[in-house]
C-alpha positions, 0 to 999 in steps of 0.5 A: 662148433657153430650154432648152425652145426648144432642145428644141423645135427638136431635136424638130422636127429629129427628134432625139428619138424619144419619149426626152425624156432622150435630148434632155438629154444628148448630143443636146441639146448637139449641137442647142444648137450647131447652133441657135446656128449657125442663129441667129447665122451669117449667113456664106454662100457663093457661087459662080458657074458659067459655060461657058468657053473658057480658052487654047482649051480649052472647060470650065466657069469657077468664081468662088467666095467667099473668106474675104477676100471676105466680110470685104471684103463686111462691111466694105463694109456696116457702118453710116457707110460710104460706098457709094463703098467699095464702088464702089471696093473690091468684095469680089468682086474677091477670089473664087477662079477655077477653071477646070474643062477639058472639064467639063459644066455641072452636073457637081459631081461632077466638080468634086470628083474628082482626075482632073477637079480645076480649075486655080486660076486666082487671084483674080477681080480679077487673072484679069480683069487678065489677060483685058481687058489684050489688049483695052486695057480698064480693067474695074475703071473701065468695070464698077465698080458703080453706085450705084442698081444691085444689088451684082452688076450690075457683075459681070453687065455684065462676062460680058456683055461677055465674051459668056458666054451663061448662068451659074448662081449657087449660094448656100449657107448653114446650114439651120434645116430640119434638123440639120447640113444645108445650104440651097442657093439656085440661079438661072440668069442668061440673057444678054438675059433679065431678072435673076431674081427667084426661086430654086429652094430645096434643103436638103442632108443631109436623107437621113442619119440625124441621128446620122451627119450631118457638119458641113459649112461652107457653101463645102463642099456639094458633099460632101453628093450629094442635093438635096431641094427646098423649092421656091423663094424671092425670091433673097438677095445682090441688094445695092442700092447706095444713095446714103446712108450704106451699101450694102444686102444682104438677107441674109434666110434662111427 
């Protein structure tokens, strides 16, 4: 990576304003930092939203990835790790689960306000222990990940068994499309329909002048209120559990 590459990237982000010297100063340092984040950062945040009734109260249930779930996923996908490790110990067990009473699907603003803030129910494994206990179902065995299937297939099967009519998946990560911007990928699964192959693609943060932008982590995407559509792309995080030495994950980014 050369200094000129960073200058060229900063120019594509609109950080030049016709002044070469400006990019060589503070703007250059900020551009270099974001360049490294985009080049080296592979962490995505995943949030799964669904309509749900909890203790006779209707609302929205959210499963959100956590540092522990990401660490477990990374450990499961290291070279030489048996795919059985993923079957026995998938990372999504450690997603945090929130319930938002009386909230409409898609009301992300409401999820961030005090009045409609969610209840943290616990980690996914503990919440599903509670939900299935009354039915006498050992969900960890019945809905264990299956070799040859996608990584989240077990979770999708369990949500179908719980009669969740549809759920929405939002994946976010740092973006090459703008300085201090985030990519958001959004897809919807509907009960009884094939799993989608494509997801909508948005870039968040472009409407703010680059010098006023705040650097947000992918899981904090909801602070950015304007979505700029970039069309669609093939779904990321469609893991396939192979029978060889490891589970495979597509972490490609545009």
